C-alpha positions as CSV (number, residue, x, y, z in Angstrom):
1,M,-0.1,0.0,0.1
2,E,1.2,3.4,-0.9
3,K,1.8,5.9,1.8
4,V,0.5,9.5,1.5
5,V,2.7,12.3,2.4
6,D,1.8,15.6,3.6
7,L,2.8,17.4,0.6
8,F,1.2,20.9,1.1
9,G,1.3,21.1,4.9
10,V,-2.2,20.5,5.2
11,G,-2.4,17.2,6.9
12,I,-2.6,13.7,5.8
13,A,-6.4,13.4,5.3
14,N,-6.5,16.8,3.3
15,S,-3.5,15.6,1.3
16,E,-5.3,12.4,0.2
17,K,-8.2,14.4,-0.8
18,L,-6.2,16.8,-2.9
19,L,-4.4,13.7,-4.5
20,G,-7.4,11.7,-5.0
21,G,-9.2,14.3,-7.0
22,F,-11.7,15.3,-4.4
23,N,-14.4,17.0,-6.1
24,D,-16.1,19.3,-3.6
25,L,-16.9,22.4,-5.7
26,S,-19.3,24.6,-3.6
27,E,-21.6,26.8,-5.2
28,I,-21.9,30.3,-3.1
29,Q,-24.3,31.9,-5.4
30,Q,-25.1,31.5,-8.9
31,G,-21.6,31.5,-10.9
32,L,-19.5,31.8,-7.8
33,F,-17.8,28.8,-6.4
34,I,-15.1,28.0,-4.0
35,G,-12.8,24.9,-4.2
36,S,-9.4,23.4,-3.7
37,V,-6.7,22.9,-6.0
38,A,-8.2,19.5,-6.8
39,E,-11.3,21.1,-8.3
40,A,-9.0,23.7,-10.0
41,T,-7.3,21.0,-11.9
42,N,-10.7,19.0,-12.8
43,S,-11.3,20.4,-16.3
44,D,-14.5,18.1,-16.6
45,L,-15.9,19.4,-13.4
46,L,-15.2,23.1,-13.9
47,K,-16.8,22.8,-17.5
48,S,-19.9,20.8,-16.3
49,S,-20.3,23.6,-13.7
50,N,-20.2,26.5,-16.2
51,V,-16.9,27.7,-14.8
52,T,-15.3,29.9,-17.4
53,H,-12.9,31.7,-14.9
54,V,-10.4,30.6,-12.3
55,L,-9.4,33.0,-9.6
56,T,-6.0,31.2,-8.0
57,V,-5.1,32.7,-4.5
58,A,-1.9,30.9,-4.0
59,V,1.7,30.7,-4.9
60,A,3.3,28.3,-7.3
61,L,0.3,27.0,-9.2
62,V,0.3,27.4,-12.9
63,P,-3.0,27.5,-14.5
64,P,-3.5,23.8,-16.0
65,Y,-5.8,24.5,-18.7
66,P,-4.9,28.2,-20.3
67,N,-6.7,27.4,-23.5
68,D,-9.9,26.4,-21.6
69,F,-10.5,29.0,-18.8
70,V,-9.6,32.6,-18.1
71,Y,-7.0,32.6,-15.2
72,K,-6.0,35.2,-12.7
73,V,-3.1,34.4,-10.3
74,I,-2.9,36.2,-7.0
75,E,0.5,34.9,-5.6
76,V,-0.2,35.3,-2.0
77,C,3.0,34.3,0.5
78,V,1.8,31.3,2.5
79,C,4.4,29.4,4.8
80,V,4.8,25.5,4.4
81,V,2.2,24.7,7.1
82,V,-1.0,27.3,7.2
83,D,-1.6,30.8,5.9
84,R,0.2,33.7,7.5
85,E,-2.0,35.6,9.6
86,E,0.0,38.7,8.7
87,T,-0.6,38.4,4.8
88,D,-2.8,41.3,3.7
89,L,-5.4,40.2,1.6
90,T,-7.0,43.3,1.3
91,V,-4.7,44.9,-1.2
92,Y,-6.0,42.2,-3.7
93,F,-9.7,42.7,-2.9
94,D,-10.5,45.2,-5.9
95,E,-8.6,43.2,-8.4
96,C,-10.5,40.0,-7.3
97,F,-13.7,41.5,-7.3
98,S,-13.3,42.9,-11.0
99,F,-12.5,39.5,-11.8
100,I,-15.2,37.8,-10.2
101,D,-17.7,40.3,-11.7
102,Q,-16.2,40.1,-15.1
103,A,-16.8,36.2,-15.1
104,I,-20.6,36.3,-13.8
105,Q,-21.3,39.3,-16.0
106,S,-20.2,37.3,-19.1
107,G,-22.6,34.7,-18.4
108,G,-20.1,32.2,-17.0
109,G,-18.9,31.1,-13.5
110,V,-15.8,31.7,-11.5
111,L,-14.0,29.3,-9.2
112,V,-12.1,31.0,-6.3
113,H,-9.5,28.5,-5.1
114,C,-6.5,28.2,-2.8
115,F,-4.8,25.0,-1.8
116,M,-7.7,23.5,0.5
117,G,-10.6,26.0,-0.3
118,M,-10.9,27.0,3.2
119,S,-9.0,30.2,4.0
120,R,-7.6,32.3,1.3
121,S,-10.3,31.6,-1.3
122,V,-13.2,31.9,1.3
123,T,-11.7,35.3,2.6
124,I,-12.0,36.7,-1.0
125,V,-15.5,35.3,-1.4
126,V,-16.8,36.5,2.0
127,A,-15.2,40.1,1.1
128,Y,-17.0,39.9,-2.3
129,L,-20.3,39.3,-0.7
130,M,-19.6,42.1,1.8
131,K,-18.7,44.7,-0.9
132,K,-21.4,43.5,-3.7
133,Y,-24.5,42.9,-1.3
134,G,-23.7,45.1,1.8
135,M,-23.5,42.1,3.9
136,S,-22.2,42.2,7.4
137,F,-19.0,40.0,8.0
138,S,-21.0,37.7,10.1
139,K,-23.8,37.2,7.4
140,A,-21.5,36.7,4.5
141,M,-19.3,34.3,6.6
142,E,-22.6,32.3,7.6
143,L,-23.8,32.2,4.0
144,V,-20.3,30.8,3.0
145,K,-20.0,28.4,5.8
146,S,-23.9,27.0,4.9
147,R,-22.7,26.2,1.4
148,R,-18.9,25.3,2.3
149,P,-18.8,23.8,6.0
150,Q,-14.9,23.7,5.8
151,A,-14.7,27.3,5.3
152,L,-12.1,28.6,8.1
153,P,-10.2,31.8,7.4
154,N,-7.4,32.2,9.5
155,S,-7.5,34.8,12.5
156,G,-5.6,37.4,10.6
157,F,-8.0,37.1,7.5
158,I,-11.0,37.4,10.0
159,S,-9.5,40.4,11.3
160,Q,-9.0,41.9,8.0
161,L,-12.6,41.2,6.8
162,Q,-13.9,42.8,10.2
163,K,-11.7,46.0,9.4
164,F,-13.2,45.8,5.7
165,E,-16.6,45.7,7.1
166,K,-16.0,48.8,9.2
167,S,-14.4,50.7,6.1
168,I,-17.4,49.7,4.0
169,Q,-19.9,51.1,6.5
170,V,-17.8,54.3,6.8
171,N,-17.6,54.9,3.0
172,G,-21.5,54.5,3.0
173,E,-21.2,51.5,0.6
174,A,-23.2,49.1,2.6
175,S,-26.7,48.3,1.6
176,A,-28.1,45.4,3.7
177,D,-31.0,44.4,1.4
178,K,-29.2,43.5,-1.9
179,K,-30.4,40.2,-3.2
180,I,-28.0,37.2,-3.7
181,V,-28.8,35.2,-6.8
182,S,-28.8,31.6,-5.8
């Protein structure tokens, strides 16, 4: 029997999921998905889900199907084991939001992924929901967790989302009753 090693510093069980082609694409709203590197490298799954754009929030991941999908790669520094809490994802929010909107407005879908689809990608999607729909951090996080139970941003990213929530409220951008298309 072949032994699985912890290739990405995410634990043996999670490494097995990644290597085994674990297909856990989570649709957060119509056309907006969160997944892991396993889903991002499954062309059939992406096509069957109408994913046309792939937003990669990780380092050292080369787009596997550049002729089939539109890619944007945000190279975020991570250490070997977990995301760094001091990594500032907020500096990438606007370009990520534009990419997500471009995909959805073109009639396609977008997969936002990191290695496990738990922290960086979740942070980007939660921030997007907050900005786009005027949702509070807690409501956006609750929605994402209801559709992707393994969502678990690190404490630094949670702090950034809480500060982002305050900045949206200060700038008068929040509108609590915008409807999400499911």
